[in-house]
Steps between C-alpha positions, in 0.01 A plus 500: 500500500822445692584700810791652317264652244285629785800669661603653169142615441505658843816693408340615178215636709746668738677670215161624377416630850824697524492647147131594485452647842486880489641520851827343395780577256651182366825452308744219403199276437556161332296186464714265297453206274473135626837356589633163615367409842697359793355160407706511178813598691526245782847373408667789675849370436466651150506839665756436774711191568442548873124467470478130418328427829293817520128435455216739425184464706179382344324835488803663341496227229126510433373841593764774468485771236656397167515824307800670347442777755231678694564840656364840601603807692221725631450811703187646653362813331430838660329585731558159666802463733799382306551123501661270245537134413701289262562145383707346224496125457696343214443157346597174670777458240644841584478441875683168484743624239626798701849475635587561867484855632848657461457626858577147615864526397544821698406334832780399731301238696486165319147421618381841375663435159335160470161633614487792258628281211201270552244778450321558172277809477145462377351841590704816462434874540619698198363844591384541857775371728853395391598143586146403616481140386354166604684178423470128531786322675617205290589241765448121498290308746233762546126414473444857379778732385548796737401848391729791610449874473784749468507877529750756620368508859779438746337214683687220674369145442788276621652285366379645172641814339364841589186607314377149411166395653334158472130514408234268627388433147561236235555603136137480380369644825720801430354540152151474648581764762605749229142480358353641825781731606530639144874509571460774762847609603627301798211245502751214533572594860145394586623142454827535688586455867567868563378791705401803292560730796871425492696811393618351171142401398276761659464691174386182330238445768367857463501470120305172508240653742444788258520267204217273607283800594545628146459157335169450684379826347621405150387134508188496728402153388832339612530357852835620642416397853735194509790727398401771744489244780854394410606864503339564841680194645835660404429849637 
């Protein structure tokens, strides 16, 4: 069995966990059909003429999800404290086939325009938080393509545009992280160089603290300690 099949099997199990658990209400659930993998799509110039020298890393080629889509939105049920989570990951074909974010053309700074035009979303919130999305940055000469997170938080990360945060995760590592976090709202900040006591992010820090407390009650067999350690390091 290939690792890719193992990852897809793990996502099938996650979907089952979220939909069958009586302590959760799940919606927008999909587990799609097999799709072309990144291995089948390595000539990136077919998608964008500027990507002739962009290379995908080995794990992305061999191990990433290759389904038409996988997604879920969930909320905790009463009487538990209210928490939520979400993920929506389209197929490799859809990720690479997306055009640049129209927001790029509205930016006055040329570096900002170029940066945003290089991003291609691969995980997007559709219900919980508008404009929550994680993207790969399609740039040549990188051993592993950068992963960037965007939300509406007014956070300065010069020289990059406001509200864009680089994550210390590669593409497949991100997909693996979703399995444990269940897509808990704001989990991406656990892998960013940020302080969750800063005014713009303090609500995220408080939400994650409560979120992991609730998740430990819902999923007692899961070990959330690595994530909680990351959270504590940012508080």
